[in-house]
C-alpha positions in Angstrom: 20.2 -39.9 -0.2 17.2 -37.8 0.7 15.7 -40.9 2.7 18.8 -41.6 4.1 19.3 -38.1 5.4 15.8 -38.2 7.0 16.7 -41.4 9.0 20.0 -40.0 10.2 18.2 -37.0 11.1 15.4 -38.9 13.4 18.2 -41.1 14.8 20.3 -38.5 16.2 17.4 -36.3 17.2 16.4 -39.2 19.5 19.9 -39.6 20.9 19.9 -35.7 21.4 16.6 -36.0 23.3 17.9 -38.7 25.7 21.1 -36.6 26.2 18.9 -33.6 27.0 16.7 -35.5 29.4 20.1 -36.8 31.1 21.2 -33.3 31.4 18.1 -31.8 32.9 18.3 -34.5 35.6 21.7 -33.5 36.6 21.2 -29.8 36.1 24.2 -29.7 33.3 24.8 -26.1 32.2 25.0 -25.2 28.6 27.2 -22.4 29.2 30.1 -24.1 27.9 28.9 -24.8 24.3 31.9 -23.7 22.0 31.5 -21.0 19.5 32.5 -23.6 16.7 29.4 -25.7 17.8 27.2 -22.6 17.0 28.8 -22.5 13.4 28.5 -25.8 12.5 25.0 -26.0 13.7 24.3 -22.7 11.4 25.2 -24.9 8.5 21.7 -26.8 8.9 22.9 -30.1 7.7 23.8 -33.2 9.8 26.1 -34.2 7.0 28.3 -31.0 7.7 29.5 -33.2 11.0 29.8 -36.2 9.2 31.9 -34.7 6.6 34.3 -33.4 9.4 34.6 -37.1 10.4 33.9 -36.2 14.1 33.3 -39.2 16.4 29.7 -39.8 17.2 30.3 -38.9 20.9 31.7 -35.6 20.1 28.8 -35.1 17.9 26.4 -36.0 20.2 27.8 -33.6 23.1 28.2 -30.6 20.6 24.7 -31.0 18.9 22.9 -31.7 22.6 25.1 -28.7 23.8 23.9 -26.5 21.1 20.1 -27.8 21.6 20.3 -26.6 25.2 21.6 -23.4 24.5 19.1 -22.5 21.9 16.0 -23.5 24.0 13.2 -24.0 22.9 15.0 -26.7 20.9 13.8 -27.2 17.1 14.5 -30.0 14.9 17.9 -30.1 13.5 18.5 -28.6 9.8 15.1 -26.8 10.2 16.2 -23.4 11.1 15.1 -20.7 9.2 17.7 -17.9 10.0 21.3 -19.0 10.9 23.4 -17.7 13.8 25.6 -15.0 12.8 29.3 -15.9 12.7 30.0 -13.1 15.2 27.1 -14.0 17.8 25.5 -17.2 19.2 22.5 -15.0 20.4 20.0 -13.1 18.5 20.5 -9.3 18.9 17.3 -8.5 17.3 18.7 -6.5 14.4 18.1 -6.9 10.8 15.8 -9.2 9.1 17.4 -12.0 8.2 20.6 -12.4 10.2 21.5 -13.0 13.8 18.3 -14.9 14.7 18.2 -18.4 16.2 15.7 -21.1 16.8 12.5 -19.7 14.9 9.3 -21.1 14.3 8.7 -23.6 11.4 6.0 -26.2 10.6 6.4 -28.6 7.8 3.4 -30.9 6.3 3.6 -33.7 4.1 0.4 -34.4 1.7 -2.7 -33.3 3.3 -6.0 -35.3 1.9 -7.7 -32.3 0.2 -7.7 -31.1 -3.2 -8.7 -27.7 -4.6 -11.8 -27.7 -7.0 -13.0 -24.1 -7.1 -11.1 -20.8 -7.4 -12.6 -17.3 -7.4 -11.8 -13.6 -7.0 -13.2 -10.2 -6.9 -11.5 -6.5 -7.3 -12.9 -3.1 -6.7 -14.2 -1.3 -9.7 -12.0 1.9 -9.3 -8.6 1.9 -11.0 -5.8 4.0 -10.1 -3.0 4.0 -12.9 0.7 5.1 -12.6 0.0 8.0 -14.7 -2.8 9.2 -12.0 0.0 8.9 -9.4 1.9 11.4 -11.4 -0.2 14.1 -10.1 -0.3 12.6 -6.5 3.4 12.2 -5.8 6.6 12.8 -7.6 6.9 9.9 -9.5 6.1 8.6 -13.3 4.8 5.4 -15.0 8.2 4.3 -16.1 9.9 4.6 -12.7 7.0 2.6 -11.1 6.9 -0.2 -13.7 10.6 -0.6 -13.9 11.1 -0.9 -10.1 8.0 -2.9 -9.2 6.2 -4.4 -12.4 3.0 -2.5 -11.5 1.0 -0.5 -14.1 -2.3 0.0 -11.9 -4.2 -1.1 -9.0 -7.6 -1.4 -7.9 -8.9 0.6 -4.8 -12.0 0.5 -2.4 -13.7 3.9 -2.2 -15.0 5.2 1.2 -18.8 4.6 1.7 -19.5 8.5 1.5 -17.5 9.1 -1.6 -20.0 11.0 -4.1 -19.3 8.6 -6.9 -19.4 5.2 -5.0 -22.3 2.9 -6.3 -24.1 0.4 -4.4 -24.6 -3.2 -5.5 -27.5 -5.0 -3.9 -27.8 -2.4 -1.3 -24.2 -2.5 -0.1 -21.1 -0.4 -1.2 -18.0 -2.1 -2.1 -15.9 -3.5 0.9 -13.5 -6.2 2.3 -16.8 -8.3 3.1 -18.4 -7.8 -0.3 -15.2 -8.5 -2.1 -14.5 -11.6 0.0 -18.2 -12.8 -0.6 -18.1 -12.2 -4.3 -14.7 -14.3 -4.7 -16.0 -17.1 -2.6 -19.2 -17.3 -4.2 -17.1 -17.4 -7.7 -15.1 -20.3 -6.1 -18.0 -22.2 -4.9 -19.9 -21.9 -8.2 -16.9 -23.4 -10.1 -16.6 -26.1 -7.5 -20.2 -27.5 -8.2 -21.0 -27.6 -4.4 -23.8 -25.9 -2.6 -23.4 -23.4 0.2 -24.9 -26.3 2.5 -21.9 -28.5 1.6 -19.5 -26.1 3.3 -18.4 -27.0 7.0 -15.6 -24.4 7.2 -14.9 -20.5 6.1 -11.6 -19.1 6.9 -10.9 -15.7 5.9 -7.3 -14.2 5.8 -7.2 -10.6 6.1 -5.2 -8.1 7.8 -7.8 -5.2 7.0 -11.3 -6.4 8.1 -14.3 -4.2 7.8 -15.3 -5.4 11.2 -12.3 -5.3 13.9 -13.7 -8.6 15.3 -13.7 -10.3 11.8 -15.5 -10.9 8.5 -15.5 -14.4 8.3 -19.1 -15.0 9.8 -20.5 -12.4 7.6 -19.0 -13.8 4.5 -20.2 -17.3 5.5 -23.9 -15.7 6.0 -23.6 -13.6 2.8 -23.0 -17.1 1.0 -25.6 -19.0 2.8 -23.4 -21.2 4.3 -25.4 -22.3 7.3 -23.5 -25.4 8.3 -20.0 -23.9 8.6 -18.0 -22.7 11.2 -16.1 -19.4 10.2 -13.1 -17.6 11.6 -10.5 -15.0 10.5 -7.0 -15.6 10.4 -4.2 -13.0 10.3 -1.0 -13.6 8.8 -0.6 -10.5 6.7 0.5 -11.2 2.7 1.1 -14.8 3.9 -2.5 -15.2 5.2 -3.9 -17.0 2.2 -1.1 -19.9 2.1 -1.6 -20.3 6.1 -5.2 -20.3 5.9 -5.0 -23.1 3.0 -2.7 -25.3 5.1 -4.7 -24.8 8.3 -8.0 -25.9 6.4 -6.1 -28.8 4.8 -5.5 -29.8 8.3 -9.1 -29.6 9.5 -10.0 -31.8 6.3 -7.1 -34.2 6.7 -7.7 -34.9 10.6 -9.0 -38.4 11.1 -12.5 -38.4 12.7 -13.2 -35.0 11.7 -16.5 -34.2 10.2 -15.1 -31.3 7.8 -15.6 -32.1 4.3 -15.4 -28.9 2.5 -13.9 -25.5 3.0 -13.8 -22.0 1.7 -10.4 -20.4 2.2 -10.6 -16.5 1.3 -7.6 -14.0 1.1 -8.8 -10.3 1.0 -7.1 -7.0 1.9 -7.7 -3.5 1.4 -4.3 -1.9 2.2 -5.0 1.2 0.5 -6.7 2.3 3.6 -3.7 2.1 5.9 -0.8 3.6 3.5 0.5 7.0 3.4 -0.8 8.4 -0.1 1.8 11.3 0.1 4.7 8.6 0.4 5.8 7.7 -2.9 7.5 4.6 -1.7 4.6 2.7 -0.4 1.5 4.1 -2.2 2.5 3.0 -5.5 2.8 -0.7 -4.3 -0.4 -1.7 -2.9 -4.1 -2.3 -4.2 -7.3 -4.0 -2.9 -8.8 -7.2 -3.9 -10.1 -10.8 -2.9 -9.3 -14.4 -3.8 -10.9 -17.4 -2.6 -10.4 -21.5 -3.2 -12.7 -24.2 -2.6 -10.9 -27.3 -1.0 -12.9 -31.0 -0.7 -11.7 -33.8 1.5 -10.2 -36.8 -0.3 -10.1 -40.4 0.9 -6.8 -41.3 -0.2 -3.4 -39.3 0.3 -2.9 -40.3 -3.7 -5.7 -38.0 -4.5 -4.0 -35.0 -2.4 -3.9 -31.7 -3.8 -1.7 -29.9 -1.0 1.3 -32.1 -1.6 3.8 -30.6 0.9 4.1 -27.3 2.9 6.3 -25.5 5.2 5.5 -22.2 7.2 7.8 -19.7 9.2 7.6 -16.7 11.3 10.2 -14.5 12.8 8.8 -11.5 15.1 12.5 -10.2 15.3 11.9 -8.8 11.8 8.6 -7.1 13.0 10.3 -3.5 12.8 10.7 -3.9 9.2 7.2 -4.3 8.0 4.1 -3.4 10.5 0.9 -1.3 10.8 1.3 -0.2 14.6 -1.4 0.9 17.2 -1.5 4.7 17.2 -4.6 5.5 19.6 -4.7 9.1 21.1 -5.0 9.6 24.8 -8.4 9.2 26.4 -8.8 10.6 29.8 -11.6 8.4 31.9 -12.6 10.3 35.1 -12.2 7.6 37.5 -11.6 8.5 41.2 -8.7 10.5 42.0 -6.7 11.7 39.1 -8.5 9.5 36.7 -7.2 7.1 34.1 -5.8 7.7 30.8 -6.4 5.2 28.0 -6.1 5.0 24.4 -8.4 5.4 21.6 -9.0 2.9 18.8 -6.6 4.0 15.7 -3.5 2.5 13.7 -0.7 4.2 12.2 0.0 3.9 8.3 1.9 0.8 7.0 5.7 1.1 7.7 8.2 -0.8 5.6 11.7 -1.0 5.1 11.6 -2.0 1.4 15.3 -2.9 1.1 15.1 -5.1 4.1 12.0 -6.8 3.1 13.5 -7.2 -0.6 16.6 -9.2 1.0 14.5 -11.2 3.3 12.1 -12.5 0.4 14.9 -12.9 -1.9 16.9 -14.9 0.4 13.9 -16.9 2.5 11.3 -18.0 -0.3 13.7 -19.9 -2.4 14.6 -21.8 0.6 10.9 -22.5 2.0 10.0 -23.5 -1.5 12.5 -26.2 -1.4 11.4 -27.1 2.0 7.9 -27.8 0.8 9.1 -29.6 -2.2 11.2 -31.9 0.3 7.9 -32.4 2.3 6.1 -33.3 -0.8 9.0 -35.6 -2.2 9.3 -33.7 -5.2 12.0 -31.9 -7.0 12.2 -28.2 -8.7 11.9 -30.2 -12.1 8.4 -31.4 -11.1 7.0 -28.0 -10.8 4.6 -26.6 -13.6 4.0 -23.2 -12.3 5.6 -20.7 -9.8 2.9 -18.8 -7.9 4.3 -16.0 -5.7 2.6 -13.5 -3.5 2.4 -10.8 -6.0 4.7 -8.2 -4.1 7.2 -6.8 -6.7 8.4 -8.3 -10.1 12.0 -8.2 -9.2 11.3 -10.5 -6.2 9.6 -12.6 -8.4 12.3 -12.6 -11.1 15.1 -13.2 -8.6 13.4 -16.0 -6.9 12.6 -17.9 -10.0 16.4 -17.4 -11.0 17.5 -18.9 -7.9 15.1 -21.9 -8.1 16.1 -22.3 -11.9 12.6 -21.8 -13.1 11.9 -19.7 -16.2 9.9 -16.7 -16.1 7.5 -18.1 -18.7 6.4 -20.5 -15.8 5.7 -17.7 -13.5 2.1 -16.9 -12.9 1.6 -13.2 -12.4 -1.0 -10.5 -12.6 0.9 -7.9 -10.6 0.9 -5.2 -13.5 -3.1 -4.9 -13.2 -3.5 -5.2 -9.2 -0.5 -4.3 -7.4 0.0 -5.9 -3.9 -3.2 -7.1 -2.8 -1.4 -8.9 0.2 -3.8 -12.0 1.3 -5.4 -11.6 -1.8 -2.8 -11.8 -4.3 -2.1 -15.5 -4.8 -5.6 -16.6 -5.2 -6.8 -13.6 -7.3 -3.7 -14.4 -9.8 -4.5 -18.3 -9.7 -8.1 -17.8 -10.5 -7.2 -15.9 -13.5 -4.7 -18.6 -14.6 -7.0 -21.2 -14.3 -10.1 -19.2 -15.9 -7.8 -18.5 -18.9 -6.8 -21.9 -19.3 -3.2 -21.4 -18.4 -3.3 -23.8 -15.3 -4.8 -27.0 -16.0 -6.3 -30.1 -13.9 -3.3 -32.1 -12.5 -0.9 -28.9 -12.8 1.6 -28.5 -9.8 1.8 -25.5 -8.7 4.5 -24.3 -6.1 3.2 -21.2 -4.1 4.8 -19.1 -1.7 3.6 -16.3 0.6 5.8 -13.7 2.7 5.2 -10.7 4.6 4.5 -8.8 8.0 5.4 -10.6 10.9 7.5 -11.4 9.6 5.8 -14.9 8.2 6.3 -16.6 5.1 5.7 -20.3 3.8 5.0 -22.3 0.7 2.7 -24.9 -0.4 2.8 -27.6 -3.2 -0.7 -27.5 -4.8 -2.1 -30.1 -7.4 -4.7 -28.3 -9.0 -7.7 -30.5 -8.8 -10.7 -28.6 -10.5 -11.6 -28.6 -14.1 
């Protein structure tokens, strides 16, 4: 049934494109697209039309009209959010409703596999009990609502009790380097074997990026390095990006390190009990190596999305002060470099995550030609235990198969997935050949899933 559905999608997409080309030549207007069309399109599956026994001509006219109305067009069945029943256009309100034609990319198996994993976290621990003296809260309230008991945080370099390691204070760069070094050691590769270093972070030590410094600290002299920013989805997006580099025919990339590292403790309001209880700092890294055969793939399928219309629900905005520059005349008022604290609409983000994450995992499974029953472990971005419980329930996966270390680290943003995976691998929970369904979600809004087969020892 799955194969037949894909064939039907391809056939009808080709016919719709022919109709679009015909319409453009004759300057046909899409304004007459009926409201019913948008309702049908929102159902996301071609078989909706077939079940209503519409004629093929009527179907083509409706689908083509819809594609015109929603320029730029997107592949049938791949909308992440569905148009609301009361409107055929996005109003920009809400996180997950009333939104049309959003970005999505899927991949099948990528010819690479993970062979090393590592992590690092700051030495300083802040427990829930510690926070009782900071804001009006208590340990039981935090644990019952989030699943978090403590978090690790980076200290300011000038803190009296901050200690140096090898001449450096703890920072995002040192955490990322330590995590990558641990992953490299497990992989059995040398720094000279690494061709690509990607650091996924939204809180670099250097505004221009930390990846080159991380590569240098590791001694990866042959690697190109760059940063990638996708908030809490960053590590997953980075892994898929690295997989593409390793898979492309004719490339010279054989091995890559992908790091997820963040220090959101720098960007939260420590007087806001709704946000300061959630976040911690940390880093994790994975080593990916190219394979000759798709049969040896370790990234079996993926699906990634973004929706800028949900930006208002989770952001960290520019907030520079005015700077007057004495240019001729009245001068020019510019802005200083500064950002506000992290702002989050918790209820909307919760609804967004619990609605979209199960969907995107199923999309990645379809791309991998797998079923939920084929999954050995579920590994989600470590944001909130309630989100994990809800997503697992909607997928029909028992909590015993959910990997989590949220209670010890809190939400470490891009660091959370590899940090949790590292512990699971090193304790023997995840074994060679295990299939892990991963999903990240966060600011942007961005979200995605990748199905990994663990390839290390």
